[in-house]
N, C-alpha and C positions, 0 to 999 in steps of 0.2 A: 463381229464374227470371230468365233474361237479359232485358234490356230490348230491345224491338223497334227495328229500325234503319230510320229514315226518311231517304230521300235526295231532295233537291230540286235540280233542274237549272235554273239561271238565277235571278238576283236582280233582275229588273225589277219592274214593278208586281205581277204575279201571284206570282212566286216570293218576293219580299220579304214580301208580305202573308201568303202561306202559312207561311213560316218564323216570322214574328212571332206569328201566331195559334196555330200548333202549339206554340210554346214556352210560350205562356200556358195552353193546354189540357192539355198533357201534364205540366207541372210536374215535369220531371226523370224521368218514367217512361218516356221513350223517348230513344234516341240520334238527334239531328237533325243531319244534315250538309247543308250548302249548297255546291254546286259552282258557281263563277262565275269568269270570267276576270279580273275586277277586284275590288278590295276595297271597292267602294262601290255604292250604289243611285243611279241617275241619274234625276233628275226632268226628264225629257225635254221637257215642255211649256215650260220656261223656257230651252231651249237657244238659240233665236233671240236672246235677250237677251245670251247669252254672245258670240255671233258679232258682235253690234252694240256690244259694249263696255259694256253696262249693268251686267252682273253678272260678277264674277270666276268662273273655272271651278269652284273648289271650293265655291262657294255652292250650286250645283245638285246636289251630291253629298252622300250621307249614308253615314257609315262603317258597314259591316256589323258589324264586330267590336264597336263601341261600342253599337250599338242592338239587337244580337242576342246578348247575352252568353251565353245558354244554347245557342247553335247553333254547331256546329263549322264553320268556314269553310275550304274547300279551294279554293285558287286553281288554276284549270285550265279546259280546254275539253273537253267530252265528245267522244269519238272513236267509241266503239262500245258498244252495249248488247246484252248477252246475256240475253234475256228468260227463257229456260229455266233458266239458271244463276243468274239474279238478280244479275248483276254489271254494273258499268259501267266501261269503260276510258276513261281521260282522259289528256291531255297537259298538263303543267304549264307555267308561263310561261317556264321555261328549257329546255324540250324534254324534260324527264324524264317518263316514263310512270308510271301508277299505276292501281290497281283499287279500286273501292269496291263492297262488297256491301250489299244492302238487303233489307228485308222489304216496304217500301212505297216506290214510286218516283213522284215528282211531276214531270212534264215541264212546264217553264215557260220554254222556251228562247227564246221571242220570235220576232223576224222580222229580215229583212235587206232591203237595197234591192231594189226591183223593177226588173228590166231589161226593155227592149223591144227588138225586132229592128231597131234604128235604127243604121246605120253610124256609127262614130266615137264614139258615146256612152260606151261602156265605157272608151275611151282618154282622152277629153277632158272628161268630166263628173265631178263629185264629189257624193256624197250628203250626207245630213244626219241621221245616225242616232246619232252619238256625239260625245263631247268632242273627240277628235282632229280630226274633220271641222269642228267649230265653230271650233276654234282655228286650223286651216288657213285657213278662209274669212275669219276676222277679219284675219289677217296678209296674206292675198292681196289682199283688198279695199283695205286700207291701202296696200299696195305699189303697186297699180295707180293709185290716186289720186295718190300722191306722184310716181310716174314720169310720169303725165300732166301734172302741174303743171310739171315741168321739161322737157317735150318741146317742141320747136319745130315739130313736124309736126302740123297740125290733124287729119289722118286718124288718126295713131297715138294722139293724145290722145283722140279720140272712141272709138276701139276699146277703149282701156284703161278708159275711164269708162262703158262699156256692160256691164251685168250682166244676164244672162238667167237667169231662174228658171222651170223647167218644173214645172207642177203647182200648181193654184190651190186646193188643199185647205188644211187648217189650217196645216201647216208652211210650204208655199210662200208662202201669203198673209202670214204673220207675218215670214218671212225678207225678202220684198220690202218690207213696210211698215217694218220696223226698218232694213233696209239703206239705203233712201232717206234716212231721217233721219240715219243714221250718216255717209254720204258727203257729204250736204249740210253737215253740221257741219264736216267736214274741209275742204271747199273754201272755207268762210267764212274759214278761217285761211290756206289756201294756194290762192288763186283760180286757176282755169284760164284759159287764153288766150282772148281774145275773148269773155269772158262765158259760156263753155260751162259746163254743169252735168252732174253724173253722171246717167246714164239707166238706170233699172231697168225691165226688161221682165218681165211675168208672163204666161206662156202656159199654155193648157189646152185640151184638146179639148172640155171641158164647155161648156154654153151660158152658164154664169154662175160667178162666184167663189163658193167655198164651196158647192158643189152639194148637200152633205149637210145643210145648215142651212136654216132657214126663209127664204123669199124676202126677208122684210123685213131679216133680219140680213145676208143676202147683199148686198142693195142698200146697206146701211150700209157694209159693208166695201169694196165697189166704189167708193162715193162718196169715202171717206177716201183710198183708194189713188190715185185719179185727182186729187183735190185736192192730194195731196202730190207729184204729178208722176210716178207710176208709169205706165208704158205697159202697160195691161191689154189683152190680146188673147185673147178667148175664141174657141173653135172653131179654134184654131191651135196647132200643135205643131212640134217639130223633125223635119225629114226627114233631115238628116245633120249631123254635127258634124265640124269640121276644126280644125286648129291655128289658123287665122286667124279662124274664126267659125262660125256655124251657118246652115244652109239651112232656112228655114221651110216649112211645108206649103203655103203659098200661093206659093212660089217665091222669096220675098225672101231675100237673103243679108244677114245682120247680122254686121258685124265686131265681135268681142268676144274677150276673153281669159278670160271667166268664164262657166261653165255649171253651174248648181246644179240637181241632179236631185232633185225632190221629188214624183215621180209616185205614190208609194205604197210598199207593202211586200209581201213574200211570206213565208210561214212559214219558219222556219229549216229547212234541209234535213235536220237530224238525224232528224226523224220519218219521212222517206221511207225511211230504211234499216231500219225496223222490220218492214216487210212487213205492216202492219196496214191495215184499211180506212181510206180517206182521203176527204176532201171538199175539192176544190180546194186540195190541198197541206196541208190541216189534218187532224189525227188525229181520227177520229170518236169521240165520247164520248157517254155517256147524260146525262140531266139532272142526275145526281149527279157529273158530271165524271169518271166511271170508264170505262175502256175495256172494252167488252163482251167477256166471255170471259177477261179478265185482271183478277182481283180485286185484284191487288197494284199495278196500274198506273193512275195518274191523270194527267190533262193539263188545263192551263188557260192562259189568255192567248192569244197569237197562234197557237200551234201547235195549238190545240184547236178543233174544230168543235162548239160547244155548242148544242144545240137551244134555240131561242127560244120558251119556253112562252107568251109574250105574243103571238107571231105564229107560229102553228103552220105547220110546213113550211119554216121558215127557220132560220138560225143567227145567233147574236149576232155583231155586227160586231167587227172588230179595232180596238177603241178602248181608251184608257187606263182609262176608268171601268169597262168590263166586265172588263178584266184585274184591276183592283184588287178588284172584287167576287168574281170567280172565285177569287182567292186565299183569301178568307175561307171560302167554301163548300167549297173543296177541302180546306182544313185541318180543318174540322169533320167532313167525311166520312172523311178519313183517320183521324182520332182515333176516330171511331165504329167504323170497320172493325177497329180494334185493341182495342176495348173500353175506350177511354180517354176517351170522350165520350158525348154523347147519341145520339139517333137521326139517321139520315142525312137530309139536306135536299136537295131539288132546287133548281136555280139559277133564280131569278126576278128580274126587275128592273123598275124604273120610272124612266124618264128624268126628271130634274129640270131639265134645261136644259144649255146649253153656253156656253162663254166663249171669245173670241178676242181676244188682245192685239194691237193695231195700233200700239203705240208711243206714248210720251208719255202723254197723258191720254185717248187715243182707244182704243176697244174696241167689240166687239159682243157682246152677251150676252142670254140669254133665261131668267133664273132663274124657275123655276116657270111657264114659258110666257109670261112678261111680256117683250116685246122692249125692250131698252135700247140706247142709243148714247151717245156722248160721254163726259163726265165720270162720270155715274152708272154707265155700263157699265164704265169703267176702274176705278172703285172696287170694283165687284162682282168684276171679274176678278182684281184683285190680292188682294182679300180671300179669294177662293176658293183661289188658289194658296198663300197663307200657311196657310190651314186644311188644305189637302190635303198639304202637304209634311210628311214624318215627321221633319224636323230642319232646322236652319239658318235658322229663321224670322227670328230677330233679325238675322242677318247679311244676309239677303236684303232685309229692310226697310231696313237701314242703307244698303245699296248703292243702293236706289231713292231714298232721301232725298238721298244725295250726288250722284246723277245729276241730280236736280232742281235742285241749286244750284251744281254745279261742271261744267266742261266735261269731256268724256270724253278719255281718254288714247289718242290714235291713234298707237300705236307698233307696230313689228314685233318680236316676240320670236324668230321664226325657229325655234320648237321643233318644228314639224311641217312636213315637206317634202311636196311634191305626191305623190311616189311612195309615201309612207307611208300615204296614205288613198285607195286606189283605189276606184272605185265598185263594182267586182265583187269583193266580199269577203264571207265568211261570218262575219266578226267585226268589224263596223264600230266597236265600242267599243274596239278595241285597234289602235294604230298599228303599222305594220310597222317593224321596226328591223333594222339590219345585224347579221348573225350570229345572228339569232333562230332558233327551231326551224323545221325545214323542213315541207314539205307532208305532211299526214297524211290518208290516204284511208280513211275508214270503210267498212264493208261495205255496198255498195249505195247509199251516200250520193253525191249529186252536187252539185257547185257549179260556178260559173263561168258564162260566157255560155250555154253549151249548156243547162245546167239551167234557167237563167232563161228562156230562150226556150221551152223545153218547158213550163214552168209558166205562162207568161204569154201565149202567143200565142192562147189561146182567148178572151181578153177583148176582143180587137179594139182594145186601147187604144193606138193611136198609129199614125202613118204609117210607111211603109217596107215593103219586100218581106220576107216571111218567109223566113228561111234555115234549113235544118235545122242542127242542132248541128254536124254534121261538114262542112258546106259552108263553104269559106273565104269570108269577107266582107271587103270592102275596109277595111283599117286596123283590123281587129278581131283579137283573140287567136285563134290557130288558123289564121291566113291564111298559113301557110308562113313565108317569111323576111321578110314585110312588116314585122312588128313583134313584139317580145317584151316583155311587160310585166314590171315588177319582180316577182320571186318566182314567175313563172309556171312551169308544169311544163316548157314548152319550154326556158326558160333553164336549168333544172336539168338537163334531159336533154342539152343541148349541153355543159354543164360536165362531165358524166360521160364524154362521148366525147373529152375532151381527151387528147392524148398525153402521155407522160411527159416528152418533150422540152419541151413547152409549160410543164409544171409546173416543170421545172428553170429556166425563164427567169423565174420569179417570178410567173407568172400564177396567179390564184386557182383552186383546184379544189375543188368541193364534194364532200363525202363522200356516202355513200349517202343516199337520201331519208329524211327523218325524223330524221337524226342531229343536224341543227341546227348542224353545224360546217363551217367553210370556212377555207381558208388565207388569210392576209392578203396584200394587195398589197405589193410592194416599195415602198420610198420613192420610187423614180423613177416607178413606175407610178402611185402615189397622187398624186404631184405633177402628173402629166399628166392625171389624171382619166380614164385610158383604161379603157373598158369591157372586160369579160372577153372573151378570145378565144372564138370560136365562137358568140357571142350575136349572131344576125342583127339587123340594124337597117336603117332606110331610109337612102337616100343622104345625106339632110341631117342625120342624127342626130348625127354628130360635133360639130356646133355646135348642139346641140339646145336650149340655154337661150335663153329669150326676152330681149329687151332688158330690162335691169334685173336680170339674173342669175337669174330664176326658171326652173326646168326646165319643159319643155313638158308641162303637165297631169300625166298619170300616168306620165311617164318620168323617169328619173334624169338629172340634169344633170352637166356636167363637175365632177369632184371628188367626186361622190356615190359611195357604195359601189356596186359592180357589181351587176347584176341577180341573180346567183346568191347574193348575200349576203342578199337579202331573202326572208323566209319567204313561201312560196306559200300562197294560200288553200286550205284544205281544208275538209272537212265538220266543222269544229270549231264548237262551240256557243256561243251568245251569251246575253246576258241577255234577259229579257222586258221590254224597255224599253217605255214607253208606246206604244201602237199606234195606227195611223191607220185611218181608215175603209177598208173593203174595197177601194174602187176607186181612191182617189187620195191617200192620205195616210199619215203615220207618226207623228204625235204629237197625236192628237185630244185636246182638253182634256176634263177630267172634268166631271161634272155639277156645276152650281152649287149 
């Protein structure tokens, strides 16, 4: 008798735990396949420390092949699922297509950045969901401080050293706390003119920092941030983002070159294409994490609306600890459905507390309901992370020790450019690269600003007038010839309309969508950094790089590959990285 085929989509907290538990339960009696765009599990709660130079990037990753030896790893992103035929179609990292058959399917695709209908945000902000975004932010912040130190203009210096973080949940709070320490350390070695210091702003429409936590922990975090010099503004958000700065909801204009978007997450759009019952973008499942009417289909993590049996009538929030626990229960129930395990179990939970790392020895934690702050909270927080990580514990501890005794290395590696990590992407864990696979459109799946607005405008979370997906908005994708973002469908469609005469002149021409191929620029074109013909841009875009050589936010700069060489975002699926609270975050820490 042939062994049953189990397919898991996503290797974040939920998907990784599912694969590991199933491997232990089945003991070789089932074929287990894990589909993921990267070959690692990302421990997202420590990502702010990567951006601040505390940890090296590989420290927060765990190899899937090394830790899941009995699981077949397939690199790729889910494109379309045929529920009746029980097959999944995916696209590999080099644009090749493939099909995987299954007897049981576990969806743990995770979440992507939540977008709000605020003009300019999609073009000028960056999220914080994956390693590419953390690496970009680390380089970008370092660059801004270095350029500010060499600037003779006080106004330019102040703008470069102003960093705006939107979203005072777990991620935004930690990014601002670590960021202020990181930049203060830089200016001690490279002082700014006239005694200026970097300014970090933390904005949120909520009435207090960390609104999901106990008020005592929220007050602790607020006090630490303000003592460190962070400009905390509650009840305030961004009304418009521009190349020069941001307009706040109170009318103030803040000049800045940095806008970090940490307002929360939304479920991966893969599940929308299935045509099954949904709850606020999440796939409805029963307490056993099984989709009603589909005995072969399970879902867990961010994409699943799991009934909260401890609070009847509600669903478990999108947090890392729930995703991790979902994975174990999903694995046990999948094994039980195949006759390879015990009886099915419903998902129940009991919160043991939360931890928030505020940098250095500062933290806020409430293990077993006991509120802690200062050094004790810092010890509990780091101890929890070491215990929760499925690997790299010694390396992480070693980096923490070195950070305590040695100065951080504030250098730009230049590995990730601005256009490689757009805010509006369905795969934040993968940086865009020139010549990568093109846009792939799954049946019924939606991505991009339109999908984000449709999914998020019902929560009232942010200022700005609502615009329907098809209504052009100032400076936003889809606004005609105003702007074309790298890899956007508009850029590709313009490339397809180029004449043969233009092609003969050495200008790049993209092949059909999804082919992932494009002709290279000629040497003269490349030297001039000329963008592709037919790609509309604003009047000032030919000189789009900011002082210091950095491209304007999510736009390619001179010498960068042209827009049509950048793969466009499609409904391709990502890992179930640790998830944030429903309303405002994307990397909530697990229970203590």
